[in-house]
C-alpha positions in Angstrom: 0.0 0.0 -0.1 1.3 3.4 -0.8 2.0 6.0 1.9 -1.1 8.0 1.1 -3.4 5.0 1.2 -1.8 3.8 4.5 -2.3 7.2 6.0 -5.9 7.3 5.0 -6.4 3.8 6.4 -5.0 5.0 9.7 -7.0 8.1 9.6 -10.2 6.1 9.2 -9.3 3.9 12.2 -8.6 7.0 14.4 -12.1 8.4 13.2 -13.7 5.0 14.1 -12.0 5.0 17.5 -13.1 8.6 18.1 -16.8 7.6 17.3 -16.4 4.8 19.9 -15.3 7.4 22.5 -18.2 9.7 21.7 -20.6 6.9 22.3 -18.8 6.0 25.5 -19.0 9.6 26.7 -22.7 9.7 25.9 -23.4 6.4 27.7 -21.6 7.9 30.8 -23.7 11.0 30.6 -26.8 8.9 30.6 -25.6 7.2 33.9 -24.5 3.8 32.4 -21.1 2.2 32.1 -19.9 2.0 28.5 -19.1 -1.3 26.8 -15.7 -0.8 25.3 -15.3 -4.2 23.7 -12.0 -4.5 21.8 -11.1 -0.8 22.2 -7.7 -1.6 23.9 -6.7 -4.0 21.2 -7.6 -1.6 18.5 -5.7 1.3 20.1 -2.8 -1.1 20.5 -2.9 -2.1 16.9 -3.2 1.5 15.8 0.0 2.5 17.8 1.9 -0.4 16.3 0.7 0.5 12.8 1.6 4.2 13.2 5.0 3.2 14.7 5.8 1.1 11.6 4.7 3.8 9.2 7.0 6.1 7.3 8.1 9.2 9.2 6.1 11.6 7.1 2.9 9.6 7.8 3.6 9.5 11.5 4.1 13.2 11.4 1.0 13.9 9.5 -1.1 11.9 12.0 0.4 13.5 15.1 -2.4 16.1 15.6 -5.1 13.4 15.2 -3.3 11.0 17.6 -2.8 13.8 20.2 -6.5 14.5 20.1 -7.4 10.7 20.4 -5.0 10.4 23.3 -6.5 13.4 25.1 -10.0 11.9 24.7 -8.8 8.4 25.9 -7.4 10.0 29.0 -10.6 12.0 29.5 -12.6 8.9 29.2 -10.5 7.0 31.7 -10.9 9.8 34.2 -14.7 9.9 33.5 -15.0 6.2 34.0 -13.0 6.4 37.3 -15.3 9.2 38.5 -18.4 7.0 37.4 -17.1 4.0 39.3 -16.2 6.0 42.4 -19.8 7.3 42.3 -21.1 3.7 42.2 -19.0 2.8 45.2 -20.2 5.8 47.2 -23.8 5.0 46.3 -23.4 1.4 47.6 -21.6 2.4 50.9 -23.9 2.2 53.9 
């Protein structure tokens, strides 16, 4: 696959992961725990694929990846907050 096609494939995966994160945030807002399925494996595969890409592809994806990482971090914090709320609600 040429560099442009490879970059587009990676961009589509980043967009797909971003959609999953948006759904997870919405589920949390509705007061439910999100089901993340294979999110961890997909992120792992994306990281591997990006690291194996040509330097110019990696550089062009940097802003998208930074945004994805920020959203993943925010989701992790929101899930922790959600879980803490559940624990407090169950406490006598």
